[in-house]
N, CA and C atoms as a LAMMPS dump frame, in Angstrom:
ITEM: TIMESTEP
0
ITEM: NUMBER OF ATOMS
567
ITEM: BOX BOUNDS ff ff ff
-5.0000000000000000e+02 5.0000000000000000e+02
-5.0000000000000000e+02 5.0000000000000000e+02
-5.0000000000000000e+02 5.0000000000000000e+02
ITEM: ATOMS id mol type element x y z
1 1 1 N 199.352 -344.904 -10.72
2 1 2 C 198.842 -343.579 -9.913
3 1 3 C 199.553 -343.042 -8.805
4 2 1 N 199.965 -341.852 -8.923
5 2 2 C 200.92 -341.319 -7.81
6 2 3 C 200.269 -340.977 -6.215
7 3 1 N 199.969 -341.758 -5.446
8 3 2 C 199.651 -341.475 -4.434
9 3 3 C 199.652 -339.939 -3.636
10 4 1 N 201.097 -338.946 -3.842
11 4 2 C 200.639 -337.953 -3.203
12 4 3 C 199.856 -337.078 -4.507
13 5 1 N 199.349 -337.164 -5.251
14 5 2 C 198.16 -336.215 -5.707
15 5 3 C 196.536 -336.76 -5.557
16 6 1 N 196.407 -337.767 -4.983
17 6 2 C 194.957 -338.719 -4.333
18 6 3 C 194.575 -337.888 -3.546
19 7 1 N 193.201 -337.467 -3.379
20 7 2 C 192.328 -337.067 -2.061
21 7 3 C 191.543 -338.256 -1.805
22 8 1 N 191.396 -338.547 -0.958
23 8 2 C 190.359 -339.212 -0.55
24 8 3 C 188.971 -339.729 -0.912
25 9 1 N 188.859 -340.7 -1.878
26 9 2 C 187.492 -340.707 -2.467
27 9 3 C 185.916 -340.019 -1.378
28 10 1 N 186.065 -340.899 -0.195
29 10 2 C 184.993 -339.876 0.651
30 10 3 C 185.112 -338.841 1.526
31 11 1 N 185.979 -337.999 0.825
32 11 2 C 185.488 -336.712 1.771
33 11 3 C 184.691 -335.501 0.367
34 12 1 N 184.327 -335.463 0.353
35 12 2 C 183.441 -334.355 -0.275
36 12 3 C 184.284 -333.399 -0.794
37 13 1 N 183.938 -332.924 -1.633
38 13 2 C 184.811 -331.469 -2.115
39 13 3 C 183.852 -330.071 -2.149
40 14 1 N 183.753 -329.253 -1.808
41 14 2 C 183.121 -328.137 -1.886
42 14 3 C 183.461 -326.862 -2.521
43 15 1 N 183.139 -326.413 -3.061
44 15 2 C 183.501 -325.733 -4.032
45 15 3 C 182.903 -324.049 -4.259
46 16 1 N 183.429 -323.327 -3.799
47 16 2 C 182.759 -321.768 -3.328
48 16 3 C 183.586 -320.663 -4.759
49 17 1 N 183.457 -319.715 -4.594
50 17 2 C 183.935 -318.671 -5.51
51 17 3 C 185.339 -318.932 -6.11
52 18 1 N 186.007 -318.961 -4.909
53 18 2 C 187.648 -318.448 -4.829
54 18 3 C 187.842 -319.662 -4.578
55 19 1 N 188.061 -320.765 -3.983
56 19 2 C 188.249 -321.062 -3.246
57 19 3 C 187.845 -322.946 -3.413
58 20 1 N 188.889 -324.142 -3.337
59 20 2 C 187.893 -325.676 -3.157
60 20 3 C 188.178 -325.869 -2.092
61 21 1 N 187.441 -326.917 -1.177
62 21 2 C 187.733 -327.342 0.27
63 21 3 C 188.033 -329.174 -0.381
64 22 1 N 188.713 -329.513 -0.122
65 22 2 C 188.63 -331.049 -0.605
66 22 3 C 189.871 -331.918 0.55
67 23 1 N 190.051 -333.181 0.322
68 23 2 C 190.232 -334.225 1.119
69 23 3 C 192.538 -333.735 1.163
70 24 1 N 192.437 -333.639 1.997
71 24 2 C 194.022 -333.831 2.14
72 24 3 C 194.766 -334.451 1.405
73 25 1 N 195.64 -334.39 1.302
74 25 2 C 196.952 -335.525 -0.006
75 25 3 C 198.39 -335.296 0.808
76 26 1 N 198.7 -336.276 0.539
77 26 2 C 200.183 -336.184 1.036
78 26 3 C 201.231 -335.158 0.122
79 27 1 N 200.637 -334.15 -0.426
80 27 2 C 201.745 -333.245 -1.136
81 27 3 C 201.351 -332.099 -0.455
82 28 1 N 200.402 -331.702 0.216
83 28 2 C 199.848 -331.075 1.336
84 28 3 C 200.655 -330.182 2.246
85 29 1 N 202.004 -332.038 2.793
86 29 2 C 202.542 -331.683 3.86
87 29 3 C 203.592 -330.298 4.006
88 30 1 N 204.319 -330.893 2.272
89 30 2 C 205.453 -329.266 2.543
90 30 3 C 204.391 -327.986 2.61
91 31 1 N 204.024 -327.935 2.02
92 31 2 C 203.514 -326.348 2.416
93 31 3 C 202.851 -326.071 3.237
94 32 1 N 202.202 -327.163 4.074
95 32 2 C 201.627 -326.594 5.562
96 32 3 C 202.441 -326.439 5.986
97 33 1 N 203.758 -327.389 6.251
98 33 2 C 204.598 -326.917 7.044
99 33 3 C 205.219 -325.487 7.01
100 34 1 N 205.276 -325.124 5.92
101 34 2 C 205.984 -323.569 5.77
102 34 3 C 204.902 -322.701 5.976
103 35 1 N 203.615 -322.966 5.964
104 35 2 C 203.114 -322.294 6.819
105 35 3 C 202.768 -321.978 8.076
106 36 1 N 202.815 -323.735 8.462
107 36 2 C 202.74 -323.357 10.028
108 36 3 C 204.29 -322.743 10.769
109 37 1 N 205.475 -322.738 10.012
110 37 2 C 206.33 -321.926 11.194
111 37 3 C 206.527 -320.486 10.24
112 38 1 N 205.6 -320.191 10.005
113 38 2 C 204.995 -318.211 10.077
114 38 3 C 204.478 -318.282 11.054
115 39 1 N 204.979 -316.834 11.913
116 39 2 C 204.754 -316.902 13.324
117 39 3 C 203.436 -316.137 13.173
118 40 1 N 202.71 -315.459 12.552
119 40 2 C 201.742 -314.985 12.266
120 40 3 C 200.063 -316.171 12.635
121 41 1 N 200.817 -317.515 11.424
122 41 2 C 200.372 -318.389 11.541
123 41 3 C 200.011 -319.26 12.93
124 42 1 N 201.048 -319.487 13.725
125 42 2 C 200.904 -320.138 14.925
126 42 3 C 200.995 -319.338 15.722
127 43 1 N 200.338 -317.976 16.04
128 43 2 C 200.907 -317.591 17.387
129 43 3 C 199.702 -317.533 18.045
130 44 1 N 198.633 -318.394 17.988
131 44 2 C 197.649 -318.668 18.615
132 44 3 C 197.582 -319.823 19.059
133 45 1 N 198.514 -320.463 18.722
134 45 2 C 198.222 -322.329 18.958
135 45 3 C 199.574 -322.179 19.716
136 46 1 N 200.787 -321.855 20.095
137 46 2 C 201.437 -321.595 20.907
138 46 3 C 202.724 -320.767 20.548
139 47 1 N 204.175 -320.555 21.618
140 47 2 C 204.838 -319.538 21.225
141 47 3 C 205.864 -319.919 19.497
142 48 1 N 205.738 -321.443 19.716
143 48 2 C 206.855 -322.315 18.55
144 48 3 C 206.146 -322.447 17.652
145 49 1 N 206.961 -322.646 16.667
146 49 2 C 206.248 -323.772 15.163
147 49 3 C 206.453 -324.904 15.599
148 50 1 N 205.464 -325.204 15.069
149 50 2 C 205.177 -327.136 15.674
150 50 3 C 206.328 -327.818 14.476
151 51 1 N 206.724 -329.166 15.047
152 51 2 C 207.644 -329.257 14.445
153 51 3 C 206.925 -330.262 13.162
154 52 1 N 208.083 -330.687 12.135
155 52 2 C 207.399 -331.215 10.673
156 52 3 C 206.933 -332.466 11.331
157 53 1 N 207.288 -333.025 12.209
158 53 2 C 206.648 -334.43 12.586
159 53 3 C 205.23 -334.117 13.187
160 54 1 N 205.039 -333.044 13.773
161 54 2 C 203.706 -332.515 14.676
162 54 3 C 202.651 -332.133 13.163
163 55 1 N 203.076 -331.628 12.112
164 55 2 C 202.314 -331.194 11.259
165 55 3 C 202.225 -332.514 10.329
166 56 1 N 203.021 -333.395 10.409
167 56 2 C 202.119 -334.393 9.314
168 56 3 C 201.419 -334.953 10.226
169 57 1 N 201.707 -335.606 11.195
170 57 2 C 200.481 -335.728 12.479
171 57 3 C 199.159 -335.392 11.567
172 58 1 N 199.399 -334.33 11.869
173 58 2 C 197.866 -333.287 12.123
174 58 3 C 197.321 -333.755 10.402
175 59 1 N 198.049 -333.904 9.098
176 59 2 C 197.549 -333.783 8.076
177 59 3 C 196.938 -335.722 8.289
178 60 1 N 197.69 -336.488 8.576
179 60 2 C 197.407 -337.532 8.983
180 60 3 C 195.67 -337.792 9.311
181 61 1 N 195.532 -336.949 10.788
182 61 2 C 194.649 -336.853 12.108
183 61 3 C 193.63 -336.466 11.01
184 62 1 N 193.862 -335.26 10.369
185 62 2 C 193.149 -334.744 9.535
186 62 3 C 192.167 -335.206 8.445
187 63 1 N 192.909 -336.32 8.008
188 63 2 C 192.025 -337.091 6.691
189 63 3 C 191.89 -338.499 7.292
190 64 1 N 192.123 -338.826 8.144
191 64 2 C 191.805 -340.111 9.119
192 64 3 C 190.304 -339.854 10.263
193 65 1 N 190.035 -338.571 10.272
194 65 2 C 189 -337.869 10.868
195 65 3 C 188.289 -338.525 9.418
196 66 1 N 187.835 -338.461 8.914
197 66 2 C 186.729 -338.437 7.682
198 66 3 C 186.491 -340.215 7.699
199 67 1 N 187.517 -341.247 8.245
200 67 2 C 187.396 -342.572 8.123
201 67 3 C 186.591 -343.12 8.958
202 68 1 N 187.006 -342.046 9.91
203 68 2 C 186.141 -342.835 11.87
204 68 3 C 185.023 -342.151 11.704
205 69 1 N 185.028 -340.871 11.505
206 69 2 C 183.996 -340.066 12.367
207 69 3 C 182.853 -339.807 10.163
208 70 1 N 183.577 -340.172 9.686
209 70 2 C 182.826 -339.521 8.665
210 70 3 C 182.779 -337.944 8.308
211 71 1 N 183.054 -336.894 9.114
212 71 2 C 183.82 -335.655 8.349
213 71 3 C 184.794 -335.751 9.464
214 72 1 N 185.192 -334.038 9.262
215 72 2 C 186.762 -334.121 9.689
216 72 3 C 186.706 -332.507 8.744
217 73 1 N 188.067 -332.617 8.76
218 73 2 C 188.635 -331.258 8.274
219 73 3 C 188.947 -330.941 6.245
220 74 1 N 188.829 -330.115 5.806
221 74 2 C 189.118 -330.178 4.359
222 74 3 C 190.553 -329.044 4.355
223 75 1 N 191.425 -329.381 3.363
224 75 2 C 192.662 -328.665 2.988
225 75 3 C 192.282 -327.598 1.662
226 76 1 N 192.285 -326.401 1.817
227 76 2 C 191.519 -325.009 1.793
228 76 3 C 192.21 -324.685 0.344
229 77 1 N 192.296 -324.963 -0.768
230 77 2 C 192.828 -324.518 -1.62
231 77 3 C 192.352 -323.153 -2.553
232 78 1 N 193.501 -322.166 -2.791
233 78 2 C 193.039 -321.1 -3.406
234 78 3 C 192.522 -321.526 -5.177
235 79 1 N 191.582 -321.291 -5.535
236 79 2 C 191.08 -321.645 -6.734
237 79 3 C 192.18 -320.336 -8.193
238 80 1 N 192.159 -319.647 -8.001
239 80 2 C 193.398 -318.637 -8.654
240 80 3 C 194.601 -319.411 -8.934
241 81 1 N 195.323 -319.624 -7.843
242 81 2 C 196.182 -320.163 -7.674
243 81 3 C 197.131 -321.693 -7.496
244 82 1 N 195.804 -322.67 -6.854
245 82 2 C 195.778 -323.988 -7.001
246 82 3 C 196.384 -324.067 -5.667
247 83 1 N 197.063 -323.055 -4.978
248 83 2 C 197.613 -323.26 -3.572
249 83 3 C 197.006 -323.452 -2.181
250 84 1 N 197.657 -324.301 -1.835
251 84 2 C 197.2 -324.585 -0.699
252 84 3 C 197.408 -323.511 0.483
253 85 1 N 196.632 -323.013 1.298
254 85 2 C 196.22 -321.74 2.113
255 85 3 C 195.605 -322.368 3.33
256 86 1 N 195.319 -323.238 3.578
257 86 2 C 194.964 -323.601 5.223
258 86 3 C 194.069 -324.837 5.229
259 87 1 N 193.428 -325.266 6.231
260 87 2 C 192.515 -326.442 6.573
261 87 3 C 191.42 -325.815 7.6
262 88 1 N 189.961 -326.549 7.072
263 88 2 C 188.7 -325.553 7.948
264 88 3 C 187.91 -327.163 8.44
265 89 1 N 187.361 -327.292 9.183
266 89 2 C 186.436 -328.709 9.008
267 89 3 C 185.166 -328.87 10.337
268 90 1 N 184.931 -329.689 10.638
269 90 2 C 184.522 -330.233 11.793
270 90 3 C 185.198 -331.441 12.052
271 91 1 N 185.069 -331.03 13.813
272 91 2 C 186.154 -332.185 14.338
273 91 3 C 185.26 -332.805 15.719
274 92 1 N 185.189 -334.225 16.193
275 92 2 C 185.522 -334.215 17.605
276 92 3 C 186.604 -335.01 17.997
277 93 1 N 187.586 -334.154 18.76
278 93 2 C 188.59 -334.179 19.491
279 93 3 C 188.624 -334.914 21.123
280 94 1 N 187.257 -335.412 21.269
281 94 2 C 187.293 -335.712 22.74
282 94 3 C 187.779 -334.398 23.61
283 95 1 N 188.369 -333.477 23.787
284 95 2 C 189.276 -332.36 24.396
285 95 3 C 188.78 -332.473 25.712
286 96 1 N 190.368 -332.517 26.956
287 96 2 C 189.388 -332.574 28.182
288 96 3 C 189.83 -331.249 28.659
289 97 1 N 188.67 -330.47 28.624
290 97 2 C 187.963 -329.237 28.517
291 97 3 C 187.165 -329.373 30.26
292 98 1 N 186.854 -328.089 30.691
293 98 2 C 185.753 -327.944 31.386
294 98 3 C 185.492 -326.268 31.371
295 99 1 N 184.119 -326.569 31.063
296 99 2 C 183.593 -327.256 30.264
297 99 3 C 183.861 -327.965 29.257
298 100 1 N 182.687 -329.328 29.297
299 100 2 C 183.356 -330.445 28.075
300 100 3 C 182.117 -329.614 26.711
301 101 1 N 183.084 -330.05 25.84
302 101 2 C 182.413 -329.741 24.448
303 101 3 C 181.264 -331.144 24.121
304 102 1 N 181.719 -332.1 24.643
305 102 2 C 180.429 -333.366 24.83
306 102 3 C 180.453 -333.636 23.232
307 103 1 N 180.005 -334.09 22.564
308 103 2 C 180.372 -334.743 21.212
309 103 3 C 179.576 -333.716 20.038
310 104 1 N 179.49 -332.41 20.387
311 104 2 C 179.397 -331.609 19.393
312 104 3 C 180.16 -331.145 18.261
313 105 1 N 179.665 -330.994 16.949
314 105 2 C 180.844 -330.925 16.173
315 105 3 C 181.497 -329.849 16.748
316 106 1 N 182.819 -329.46 16.75
317 106 2 C 183.484 -328.721 16.544
318 106 3 C 184.216 -328.4 15.429
319 107 1 N 183.811 -326.623 14.669
320 107 2 C 184.387 -326.417 13.504
321 107 3 C 185.764 -325.599 13.998
322 108 1 N 186.818 -325.52 12.59
323 108 2 C 187.954 -324.707 13.37
324 108 3 C 188.409 -324.399 12.125
325 109 1 N 188.733 -323.259 11.877
326 109 2 C 189.935 -322.737 10.686
327 109 3 C 190.822 -322.03 10.814
328 110 1 N 192.035 -321.964 9.954
329 110 2 C 193.265 -321.866 9.968
330 110 3 C 193.718 -321.48 8.459
331 111 1 N 194.185 -320.26 8.1
332 111 2 C 193.993 -320.032 7.157
333 111 3 C 195.302 -318.954 6.783
334 112 1 N 195.733 -319.198 5.516
335 112 2 C 197.353 -318.085 5.522
336 112 3 C 197.411 -316.797 5.94
337 113 1 N 198.06 -316.502 6.759
338 113 2 C 197.759 -315.097 7.49
339 113 3 C 198.381 -313.997 6.225
340 114 1 N 198.109 -314.549 4.91
341 114 2 C 198.717 -313.232 4.173
342 114 3 C 197.727 -312.781 3.075
343 115 1 N 196.779 -313.952 3.553
344 115 2 C 195.063 -313.743 3.037
345 115 3 C 194.252 -312.859 4.161
346 116 1 N 194.641 -313.18 5.53
347 116 2 C 193.761 -312.669 6.178
348 116 3 C 193.021 -311.008 5.219
349 117 1 N 191.964 -311.207 5.961
350 117 2 C 190.655 -310.036 5.718
351 117 3 C 190.369 -309.637 4.212
352 118 1 N 190.526 -310.823 3.482
353 118 2 C 190.245 -310.871 2.724
354 118 3 C 188.592 -311.217 2.451
355 119 1 N 188.124 -312.073 3.367
356 119 2 C 186.748 -312.841 3.261
357 119 3 C 186.9 -314.168 3.151
358 120 1 N 187.921 -314.891 2.656
359 120 2 C 188.22 -316.195 2.037
360 120 3 C 187.541 -317.406 3.509
361 121 1 N 188.117 -316.709 5.038
362 121 2 C 187.152 -317.038 5.755
363 121 3 C 185.847 -317.694 6.043
364 122 1 N 185.311 -316.447 6.017
365 122 2 C 183.715 -316.133 5.942
366 122 3 C 182.936 -317.394 4.599
367 123 1 N 184.038 -317.314 3.356
368 123 2 C 182.868 -317.157 2.486
369 123 3 C 183.406 -319.533 2.657
370 124 1 N 184.464 -319.668 3.443
371 124 2 C 184.393 -321.239 3.282
372 124 3 C 183.755 -321.709 4.568
373 125 1 N 183.684 -320.99 5.885
374 125 2 C 183.184 -321.248 6.909
375 125 3 C 181.402 -321.628 5.831
376 126 1 N 181.154 -320.541 5.519
377 126 2 C 179.767 -320.65 5.085
378 126 3 C 179.586 -322.201 4.342
379 127 1 N 180.559 -322.109 3.431
380 127 2 C 180.454 -323.447 2.828
381 127 3 C 180.433 -324.489 3.446
382 128 1 N 181.044 -325.057 4.693
383 128 2 C 181.41 -325.835 5.709
384 128 3 C 180.382 -325.891 6.288
385 129 1 N 179.704 -324.802 6.887
386 129 2 C 178.151 -324.861 7.317
387 129 3 C 177.002 -325.148 6.841
388 130 1 N 177.129 -325.014 5.813
389 130 2 C 176.041 -325.374 4.601
390 130 3 C 176.429 -327.258 4.452
391 131 1 N 177.426 -327.61 4.466
392 131 2 C 177.629 -329.138 4.354
393 131 3 C 177.464 -329.467 5.933
394 132 1 N 177.667 -329.201 7.024
395 132 2 C 177.38 -329.496 8.129
396 132 3 C 175.475 -329.358 8.513
397 133 1 N 175.26 -328.606 8.192
398 133 2 C 173.602 -328.923 7.782
399 133 3 C 173.35 -329.959 7.583
400 134 1 N 173.368 -330.028 6.12
401 134 2 C 173.196 -331.425 5.014
402 134 3 C 173.802 -332.401 5.956
403 135 1 N 174.703 -332.842 6.462
404 135 2 C 175.482 -333.957 7.549
405 135 3 C 175.141 -334.126 8.618
406 136 1 N 174.921 -333.518 9.709
407 136 2 C 174.239 -333.106 10.884
408 136 3 C 172.824 -333.025 11.508
409 137 1 N 172.132 -332.323 10.348
410 137 2 C 170.875 -331.204 10.81
411 137 3 C 171.008 -330.219 11.953
412 138 1 N 169.537 -330.023 12.232
413 138 2 C 170.109 -328.655 13.155
414 138 3 C 170.51 -328.786 15.132
415 139 1 N 171.611 -328.61 14.709
416 139 2 C 172.539 -329.68 16.31
417 139 3 C 173.642 -328.547 16.599
418 140 1 N 173.907 -328.395 18.241
419 140 2 C 174.72 -327.466 18.174
420 140 3 C 175.691 -327.633 17.962
421 141 1 N 176.709 -326.8 17.589
422 141 2 C 177.668 -326.821 17.158
423 141 3 C 178.593 -325.568 18.115
424 142 1 N 180.111 -326.344 17.817
425 142 2 C 181.384 -325.633 18.74
426 142 3 C 182.579 -324.854 17.756
427 143 1 N 182.977 -324.016 18.677
428 143 2 C 184.503 -323.88 18.343
429 143 3 C 185.124 -323.257 19.442
430 144 1 N 187.078 -323.439 19.556
431 144 2 C 187.644 -322.868 20.472
432 144 3 C 188.455 -321.745 19.589
433 145 1 N 188.297 -320.471 20.366
434 145 2 C 189.351 -319.745 19.738
435 145 3 C 190.249 -318.493 20.971
436 146 1 N 191.218 -318.721 20.392
437 146 2 C 192.733 -317.477 21.441
438 146 3 C 191.962 -316.296 21.72
439 147 1 N 191.778 -315.537 22.988
440 147 2 C 191.155 -314.807 23.012
441 147 3 C 192.109 -313.295 22.663
442 148 1 N 192.615 -313.367 22.01
443 148 2 C 193.451 -312.458 21.523
444 148 3 C 193.056 -312.377 20.189
445 149 1 N 191.887 -313.74 19.299
446 149 2 C 192.131 -313.605 18.031
447 149 3 C 190.889 -313.262 17.845
448 150 1 N 190.863 -311.746 17.569
449 150 2 C 189.274 -310.765 17.187
450 150 3 C 189.014 -311.482 16.152
451 151 1 N 189.892 -311.148 14.721
452 151 2 C 189.383 -311.818 13.433
453 151 3 C 188.711 -313.171 13.42
454 152 1 N 189.387 -314.143 13.942
455 152 2 C 188.057 -315.395 13.701
456 152 3 C 187.233 -315.095 14.704
457 153 1 N 187.125 -314.345 16.091
458 153 2 C 186.005 -313.951 16.938
459 153 3 C 184.536 -313.721 15.759
460 154 1 N 185.468 -312.596 15.413
461 154 2 C 184.399 -311.471 14.248
462 154 3 C 183.538 -312.834 12.961
463 155 1 N 184.43 -313.476 12.666
464 155 2 C 184.073 -314.198 11.624
465 155 3 C 182.977 -315.478 12.714
466 156 1 N 183.189 -316.116 13.718
467 156 2 C 182.671 -316.939 14.95
468 156 3 C 180.666 -316.066 14.703
469 157 1 N 181.646 -314.933 15.219
470 157 2 C 179.954 -314.622 15.475
471 157 3 C 179.142 -314.217 14.739
472 158 1 N 179.784 -314.059 13.226
473 158 2 C 179.164 -313.573 12.309
474 158 3 C 177.721 -314.795 11.831
475 159 1 N 178.746 -315.738 12.507
476 159 2 C 178.147 -317.136 12.015
477 159 3 C 176.885 -317.567 12.995
478 160 1 N 176.254 -316.652 13.983
479 160 2 C 175.625 -317.071 15.087
480 160 3 C 177.076 -317.841 15.997
481 161 1 N 177.58 -317.503 16.03
482 161 2 C 178.428 -318.473 17.454
483 161 3 C 178.56 -317.029 18.821
484 162 1 N 178.324 -317.668 20.097
485 162 2 C 178.207 -316.855 20.678
486 162 3 C 179.067 -317.577 22.021
487 163 1 N 180.074 -316.442 22.49
488 163 2 C 180.868 -316.946 23.551
489 163 3 C 179.868 -317.79 25.114
490 164 1 N 180.261 -319.228 25.283
491 164 2 C 179.791 -319.586 26.531
492 164 3 C 180.414 -319.869 27.911
493 165 1 N 182.094 -319.907 27.803
494 165 2 C 183.246 -319.909 28.955
495 165 3 C 183.984 -319.424 27.922
496 166 1 N 185.414 -319.211 29.249
497 166 2 C 186.328 -319.102 29.296
498 166 3 C 187.467 -320.057 30.054
499 167 1 N 188.388 -320.603 29.375
500 167 2 C 188.79 -321.613 29.865
501 167 3 C 190.264 -321.651 29.349
502 168 1 N 191.447 -322.996 29.773
503 168 2 C 192.454 -323.164 29.445
504 168 3 C 193.071 -324.222 28.793
505 169 1 N 193.88 -324.406 27.374
506 169 2 C 193.431 -326.04 27.011
507 169 3 C 195.297 -325.885 26.902
508 170 1 N 195.575 -326.553 26.793
509 170 2 C 197.408 -326.711 26.717
510 170 3 C 197.886 -325.794 27.423
511 171 1 N 197.687 -325.391 28.782
512 171 2 C 198.282 -323.884 28.924
513 171 3 C 198.047 -322.761 28.43
514 172 1 N 196.892 -322.384 26.939
515 172 2 C 196.593 -321.224 26.152
516 172 3 C 195.107 -320.898 26.983
517 173 1 N 195.572 -320.257 26.648
518 173 2 C 193.836 -319.439 27.069
519 173 3 C 192.719 -319.649 25.686
520 174 1 N 191.927 -320.103 26.637
521 174 2 C 190.875 -320.125 24.884
522 174 3 C 189.238 -319.9 25.555
523 175 1 N 188.499 -319.432 24.325
524 175 2 C 187.679 -319.596 24.659
525 175 3 C 186.208 -319.966 24.212
526 176 1 N 185.195 -320.273 24.645
527 176 2 C 184.436 -321.368 23.617
528 176 3 C 183.422 -321.094 23.443
529 177 1 N 182.998 -321.041 22.034
530 177 2 C 181.498 -320.832 21.819
531 177 3 C 180.483 -321.926 21.262
532 178 1 N 179.355 -321.444 21.111
533 178 2 C 178.969 -322.514 20.294
534 178 3 C 177.466 -321.742 20.251
535 179 1 N 176.921 -322.542 18.853
536 179 2 C 175.542 -322.231 18.068
537 179 3 C 174.657 -323.587 18.321
538 180 1 N 173.362 -322.626 18.554
539 180 2 C 172.24 -323.714 19.064
540 180 3 C 172.163 -324.319 17.992
541 181 1 N 171.789 -324.441 16.58
542 181 2 C 171.394 -325.31 15.733
543 181 3 C 172.332 -324.115 14.111
544 182 1 N 172.602 -324.888 13.531
545 182 2 C 172.802 -324.367 11.921
546 182 3 C 171.696 -323.77 10.808
547 183 1 N 171.637 -323.111 10.771
548 183 2 C 170.72 -322.425 10.098
549 183 3 C 170.698 -322.811 8.672
550 184 1 N 170.092 -323 7.604
551 184 2 C 169.428 -323.418 6.447
552 184 3 C 170.961 -322.332 5.302
553 185 1 N 170.414 -320.755 5.532
554 185 2 C 170.988 -320.394 4.974
555 185 3 C 172.111 -318.838 5.934
556 186 1 N 173.16 -318.953 5.308
557 186 2 C 173.957 -317.709 5.871
558 186 3 C 174.243 -316.487 5.335
559 187 1 N 174.767 -315.812 6.255
560 187 2 C 174.748 -314.247 5.484
561 187 3 C 175.727 -314.294 4.341
562 188 1 N 175.812 -312.86 3.345
563 188 2 C 175.868 -313.095 1.701
564 188 3 C 178.092 -312.916 2.371
565 189 1 N 178.878 -312.932 1.319
566 189 2 C 180.131 -312.747 2.077
567 189 3 C 180.283 -311.76 1.745
């Protein structure tokens, strides 16, 4: 069995009309590394692309989060092409922020900038939030977004997230958003 093409069995697969959200595999490293080196991809994370070692650690953290917490980030794959296009899911990174996020599940998403504006983020966020509702129940969830990332703020607002604070994280300005509870249904894409 080739370990580079096997997803962890404990990660549920989410299927939408155009996307498959699945567990990370070792063979996601090269496409994620290439994607992360695109300036439009990393502009809200910092001025420089992450080194290969950091992308590998992020992939391992994304996979390992499922083992430790029972939830985590999915690799996002475009059905039509079978191509890795980003990552999305819930985490608890114990971020040292003020105000604190506590232990609220933190949703996050990052997709290939070439696909922005096509509804992929909303399609995937709807699937992730539906899964989150089934997993966590109606609990508060949070997200952090760079203040210049208007498209992500629009996606967050579409799903009921409201700004509750502004602060800095790793020397970058961020906006903290929260949603009091996860509803059972989401807006149509």
